[in-house]
PAROZA-673481 format. One record per residue: residue number from 1; residue in three letters; x, y, z of N, C-alpha, C, O in turn. Coordinates in Angstrom, 1 decimal, padded with zeros to 4 digits. Atoms other than C-alpha are relative to their C-alpha. Layout:
<k=NUM r=Ala nc1=X nc2=Y nc3=Z cac1=X cac2=Y cac3=Z cc1=X cc2=Y cc3=Z oc1=X oc2=Y oc3=Z>
...
***
This chain:
<k=1 r=Met nc1=000.2 nc2=-000.2 nc3=-001.4 cac1=-003.2 cac2=003.9 cac3=018.3 cc1=000.5 cc2=-001.3 cc3=000.7 oc1=000.2 oc2=-002.4 oc3=000.3>
<k=2 r=Asn nc1=-000.7 nc2=001.1 nc3=-000.7 cac1=-001.2 cac2=001.7 cac3=020.7 cc1=-000.6 cc2=-000.3 cc3=001.3 oc1=-000.3 oc2=-001.4 oc3=001.9>
<k=3 r=Tyr nc1=000.6 nc2=000.2 nc3=-001.3 cac1=-003.2 cac2=002.1 cac3=023.9 cc1=-001.3 cc2=000.8 cc3=000.1 oc1=-001.5 oc2=001.7 oc3=-000.7>
<k=4 r=Cys nc1=001.2 nc2=-000.7 nc3=-000.3 cac1=-006.5 cac2=003.3 cac3=025.3 cc1=000.3 cc2=001.3 cc3=000.7 oc1=000.9 oc2=001.3 oc3=001.7>
<k=5 r=Pro nc1=-000.2 nc2=-001.3 nc3=-000.7 cac1=-006.5 cac2=007.0 cac3=026.1 cc1=-000.8 cc2=000.2 cc3=001.3 oc1=-000.5 oc2=001.1 oc3=002.1>
<k=6 r=Lys nc1=000.8 nc2=-000.1 nc3=-001.2 cac1=-009.1 cac2=006.4 cac3=028.8 cc1=000.6 cc2=-000.7 cc3=001.2 oc1=000.6 oc2=-000.2 oc3=002.3>
<k=7 r=Cys nc1=-000.5 nc2=000.8 nc3=-001.2 cac1=-007.6 cac2=003.6 cac3=030.9 cc1=001.5 cc2=-000.4 cc3=-000.2 oc1=002.1 oc2=-000.9 oc3=000.8>
<k=8 r=Gly nc1=-001.4 nc2=000.4 nc3=000.2 cac1=-004.1 cac2=003.0 cac3=029.3 cc1=000.2 cc2=-001.4 cc3=-000.4 oc1=001.3 oc2=-001.8 oc3=-000.6>
<k=9 r=Asn nc1=-000.1 nc2=001.4 nc3=000.4 cac1=-004.9 cac2=-000.6 cac3=028.3 cc1=000.7 cc2=-000.1 cc3=-001.4 oc1=000.3 oc2=000.7 oc3=-002.3>
<k=10 r=Asp nc1=-000.6 nc2=000.1 nc3=001.3 cac1=-002.6 cac2=-001.7 cac3=025.5 cc1=-000.6 cc2=-001.2 cc3=-000.9 oc1=000.0 oc2=-001.5 oc3=-001.9>
<k=11 r=Lys nc1=000.6 nc2=001.0 nc3=000.7 cac1=-004.9 cac2=-004.5 cac3=024.4 cc1=-001.4 cc2=000.5 cc3=-000.6 oc1=-002.4 oc2=-000.1 oc3=-000.3>
<k=12 r=Ile nc1=001.2 nc2=-000.5 nc3=000.7 cac1=-007.4 cac2=-002.5 cac3=022.3 cc1=-000.3 cc2=-000.8 cc3=-001.3 oc1=000.6 oc2=-001.4 oc3=-001.8>
<k=13 r=Lys nc1=000.4 nc2=000.6 nc3=001.2 cac1=-009.3 cac2=-003.8 cac3=019.3 cc1=-000.3 cc2=001.0 cc3=-001.1 oc1=-000.8 oc2=002.1 oc3=-000.8>
<k=14 r=Glu nc1=000.4 nc2=-000.8 nc3=001.2 cac1=-009.7 cac2=-002.4 cac3=015.8 cc1=-001.2 cc2=-000.7 cc3=-000.6 oc1=-001.1 oc2=-001.9 oc3=-000.9>
<k=15 r=Val nc1=001.3 nc2=000.6 nc3=000.5 cac1=-013.3 cac2=-003.0 cac3=014.6 cc1=-000.3 cc2=000.8 cc3=-001.3 oc1=-000.1 oc2=002.0 oc3=-001.3>
<k=16 r=Gly nc1=000.2 nc2=-000.6 nc3=001.3 cac1=-014.2 cac2=-002.3 cac3=011.0 cc1=-001.0 cc2=-000.7 cc3=-000.9 oc1=-001.4 oc2=-001.8 oc3=-000.6>
<k=17 r=Gly nc1=000.8 nc2=000.5 nc3=001.0 cac1=-016.3 cac2=-002.9 cac3=008.0 cc1=000.7 cc2=-000.1 cc3=-001.3 oc1=001.4 oc2=000.9 oc3=-001.7>
<k=18 r=Ile nc1=-000.6 nc2=000.1 nc3=001.3 cac1=-015.2 cac2=-004.1 cac3=004.6 cc1=-001.0 cc2=-000.3 cc3=-001.1 oc1=-002.1 oc2=-000.8 oc3=-000.8>
<k=19 r=Glu nc1=000.8 nc2=000.3 nc3=001.1 cac1=-016.7 cac2=-004.4 cac3=001.2 cc1=000.5 cc2=-001.2 cc3=-000.7 oc1=001.7 oc2=-001.2 oc3=-001.1>
<k=20 r=Ile nc1=-000.4 nc2=001.2 nc3=000.7 cac1=-016.6 cac2=-007.8 cac3=-000.4 cc1=-000.9 cc2=-000.3 cc3=-001.2 oc1=-002.1 oc2=-000.2 oc3=-001.1>
<k=21 r=Ala nc1=000.8 nc2=000.4 nc3=001.2 cac1=-017.7 cac2=-008.8 cac3=-003.9 cc1=-000.5 cc2=-001.4 cc3=000.1 oc1=000.3 oc2=-002.3 oc3=000.6>
<k=22 r=Tyr nc1=000.6 nc2=001.3 nc3=000.0 cac1=-020.0 cac2=-011.8 cac3=-004.2 cc1=-000.9 cc2=-000.2 cc3=-001.1 oc1=-001.4 oc2=000.7 oc3=-001.7>
<k=23 r=Glu nc1=001.1 nc2=000.4 nc3=001.0 cac1=-022.3 cac2=-013.7 cac3=-006.6 cc1=-001.0 cc2=-000.9 cc3=000.8 oc1=-000.6 oc2=-001.8 oc3=001.5>
<k=24 r=Leu nc1=001.0 nc2=000.7 nc3=-000.6 cac1=-025.6 cac2=-014.9 cac3=-005.3 cc1=-001.1 cc2=-000.4 cc3=-001.0 oc1=-001.5 oc2=000.4 oc3=-001.8>
<k=25 r=Ser nc1=001.0 nc2=000.5 nc3=000.9 cac1=-028.1 cac2=-017.1 cac3=-007.1 cc1=-001.4 cc2=000.6 cc3=000.4 oc1=-001.8 oc2=000.3 oc3=001.6>
<k=26 r=Val nc1=001.4 nc2=-000.6 nc3=-000.3 cac1=-031.5 cac2=-015.2 cac3=-007.2 cc1=-001.0 cc2=-001.2 cc3=000.1 oc1=-001.9 oc2=-001.1 oc3=000.9>
<k=27 r=Phe nc1=000.9 nc2=001.1 nc3=000.1 cac1=-033.2 cac2=-018.5 cac3=-008.0 cc1=000.1 cc2=-000.9 cc3=001.3 oc1=-001.0 oc2=-001.2 oc3=001.9>
<k=28 r=Thr nc1=-000.1 nc2=000.9 nc3=-001.2 cac1=-031.8 cac2=-020.7 cac3=-005.1 cc1=000.3 cc2=000.8 cc3=001.3 oc1=000.1 oc2=000.2 oc3=002.3>
<k=29 r=Gly nc1=-000.5 nc2=-000.7 nc3=-001.2 cac1=-030.5 cac2=-018.0 cac3=-002.7 cc1=001.3 cc2=-000.4 cc3=000.5 oc1=001.7 oc2=000.0 oc3=001.6>
<k=30 r=Lys nc1=-001.3 nc2=000.5 nc3=-000.4 cac1=-027.2 cac2=-019.8 cac3=-002.5 cc1=001.1 cc2=000.9 cc3=-000.5 oc1=001.1 oc2=001.5 oc3=-001.5>
<k=31 r=Met nc1=-001.2 nc2=-000.7 nc3=000.3 cac1=-023.8 cac2=-018.1 cac3=-002.4 cc1=000.8 cc2=-000.7 cc3=-001.1 oc1=001.2 oc2=-001.9 oc3=-000.8>
<k=32 r=Leu nc1=-000.8 nc2=000.6 nc3=001.1 cac1=-022.0 cac2=-018.9 cac3=-005.7 cc1=001.5 cc2=000.3 cc3=000.1 oc1=002.3 oc2=-000.6 oc3=-000.2>
<k=33 r=Lys nc1=-001.4 nc2=-000.4 nc3=-000.1 cac1=-018.8 cac2=-017.0 cac3=-005.2 cc1=000.1 cc2=001.2 cc3=000.9 oc1=-000.7 oc2=002.1 oc3=000.9>
<k=34 r=Lys nc1=-000.3 nc2=-001.1 nc3=-000.9 cac1=-017.3 cac2=-014.7 cac3=-002.6 cc1=001.5 cc2=000.2 cc3=000.1 oc1=002.3 oc2=-000.7 oc3=000.2>
<k=35 r=Glu nc1=-001.4 nc2=-000.3 nc3=-000.1 cac1=-014.0 cac2=-012.9 cac3=-002.6 cc1=000.5 cc2=-000.1 cc3=001.4 oc1=-000.2 oc2=000.0 oc3=002.4>
<k=36 r=Lys nc1=-000.6 nc2=000.2 nc3=-001.3 cac1=-011.6 cac2=-013.6 cac3=000.3 cc1=000.5 cc2=001.3 cc3=000.6 oc1=000.6 oc2=001.4 oc3=001.8>
<k=37 r=Glu nc1=-000.5 nc2=-001.3 nc3=-000.5 cac1=-010.4 cac2=-010.0 cac3=000.6 cc1=-000.9 cc2=001.1 cc3=-000.6 oc1=-001.5 oc2=000.9 oc3=-001.6>
<k=38 r=Gly nc1=000.8 nc2=-001.1 nc3=000.4 cac1=-012.1 cac2=-006.7 cac3=000.3 cc1=000.6 cc2=001.4 cc3=000.3 oc1=001.7 oc2=001.4 oc3=000.8>
<k=39 r=Ser nc1=-000.5 nc2=-001.4 nc3=-000.2 cac1=-011.7 cac2=-002.9 cac3=000.6 cc1=-000.6 cc2=000.4 cc3=001.4 oc1=-001.8 oc2=000.3 oc3=001.7>
<k=40 r=Thr nc1=000.5 nc2=-000.5 nc3=-001.3 cac1=-011.9 cac2=-001.4 cac3=004.1 cc1=-000.8 cc2=001.3 cc3=-000.2 oc1=-000.4 oc2=002.2 oc3=-000.9>
<k=41 r=Leu nc1=000.9 nc2=-001.2 nc3=000.1 cac1=-014.8 cac2=001.1 cac3=004.4 cc1=000.1 cc2=000.9 cc3=001.2 oc1=000.2 oc2=002.1 oc3=001.1>
<k=42 r=Trp nc1=-000.1 nc2=-000.8 nc3=-001.2 cac1=-014.5 cac2=002.2 cac3=008.0 cc1=000.7 cc2=-000.8 cc3=001.1 oc1=000.7 oc2=-002.1 oc3=001.0>
<k=43 r=Trp nc1=-000.5 nc2=000.7 nc3=-001.2 cac1=-012.8 cac2=001.3 cac3=011.3 cc1=000.0 cc2=001.0 cc3=001.2 oc1=000.0 oc2=002.2 oc3=001.1>
<k=44 r=Lys nc1=000.0 nc2=-000.8 nc3=-001.2 cac1=-012.7 cac2=002.4 cac3=014.9 cc1=000.7 cc2=-000.9 cc3=001.1 oc1=000.9 oc2=-002.1 oc3=000.9>
<k=45 r=Tyr nc1=-000.7 nc2=000.7 nc3=-001.1 cac1=-010.8 cac2=001.4 cac3=018.1 cc1=-000.9 cc2=-000.1 cc3=001.2 oc1=-001.6 oc2=000.9 oc3=001.5>
<k=46 r=Val nc1=000.8 nc2=000.2 nc3=-001.2 cac1=-012.6 cac2=-000.1 cac3=021.1 cc1=000.8 cc2=-000.6 cc3=001.1 oc1=001.8 oc2=-001.4 oc3=000.8>
<k=47 r=Cys nc1=-000.6 nc2=000.5 nc3=-001.2 cac1=-011.5 cac2=-001.0 cac3=024.6 cc1=-001.0 cc2=-000.6 cc3=000.9 oc1=-002.2 oc2=-000.2 oc3=000.9>
<k=48 r=Lys nc1=001.0 nc2=000.7 nc3=-001.0 cac1=-013.1 cac2=-003.3 cac3=027.3 cc1=-000.5 cc2=001.0 cc3=001.1 oc1=-001.4 oc2=000.7 oc3=001.7>
<k=49 r=Cys nc1=000.5 nc2=-001.0 nc3=-001.0 cac1=-013.4 cac2=-000.2 cac3=029.6 cc1=-001.2 cc2=000.8 cc3=-000.5 oc1=-001.8 oc2=001.5 oc3=000.2>
<k=50 r=Gly nc1=001.1 nc2=-000.7 nc3=000.6 cac1=-016.0 cac2=001.1 cac3=027.2 cc1=000.3 cc2=001.1 cc3=-001.0 oc1=-000.5 oc2=001.7 oc3=-001.6>
<k=51 r=Tyr nc1=-000.5 nc2=-001.1 nc3=000.9 cac1=-013.9 cac2=003.6 cac3=025.2 cc1=-000.2 cc2=-000.5 cc3=-001.5 oc1=000.1 oc2=-001.6 oc3=-001.8>
<k=52 r=Glu nc1=000.1 nc2=000.2 nc3=001.4 cac1=-014.7 cac2=003.8 cac3=021.5 cc1=000.4 cc2=001.3 cc3=-000.7 oc1=000.0 oc2=002.4 oc3=-000.4>
<k=53 r=Ser nc1=-000.5 nc2=-001.2 nc3=000.8 cac1=-012.8 cac2=006.1 cac3=019.1 cc1=-001.1 cc2=000.4 cc3=-001.0 oc1=-002.1 oc2=-000.3 oc3=-001.2>
<k=54 r=Ser nc1=000.9 nc2=-000.4 nc3=001.1 cac1=-014.6 cac2=008.1 cac3=016.4 cc1=000.2 cc2=-000.9 cc3=-001.2 oc1=001.3 oc2=-001.6 oc3=-001.3>
<k=55 r=Val nc1=000.0 nc2=000.9 nc3=001.2 cac1=-015.3 cac2=006.2 cac3=013.2 cc1=000.9 cc2=000.7 cc3=-001.1 oc1=000.7 oc2=001.8 oc3=-001.4>
<k=56 r=His nc1=-000.8 nc2=-000.5 nc3=001.0 cac1=-012.6 cac2=006.6 cac3=010.6 cc1=-000.4 cc2=-000.6 cc3=-001.3 oc1=-000.6 oc2=-001.8 oc3=-001.4>
<k=57 r=Ala nc1=000.4 nc2=000.5 nc3=001.3 cac1=-013.5 cac2=006.2 cac3=006.9 cc1=001.1 cc2=000.2 cc3=-001.0 oc1=001.9 oc2=001.1 oc3=-000.9>
<k=58 r=Asp nc1=-001.0 nc2=000.0 nc3=001.0 cac1=-011.3 cac2=005.4 cac3=004.0 cc1=-000.5 cc2=000.5 cc3=-001.3 oc1=000.3 oc2=000.6 oc3=-002.3>
***
């Protein structure tokens, strides 16, 4: 998507959620290791005019 279908704005944002693997110490509650990249789970496009596309899942 290159522009907002509601207002025509070409500065829309892609918002999404990713899955990241991590290791957490149960004893201390501290993060021991976290991957820098993950798998995309879902995404949608939003515009400042209030438009939100439907959620796309991968």
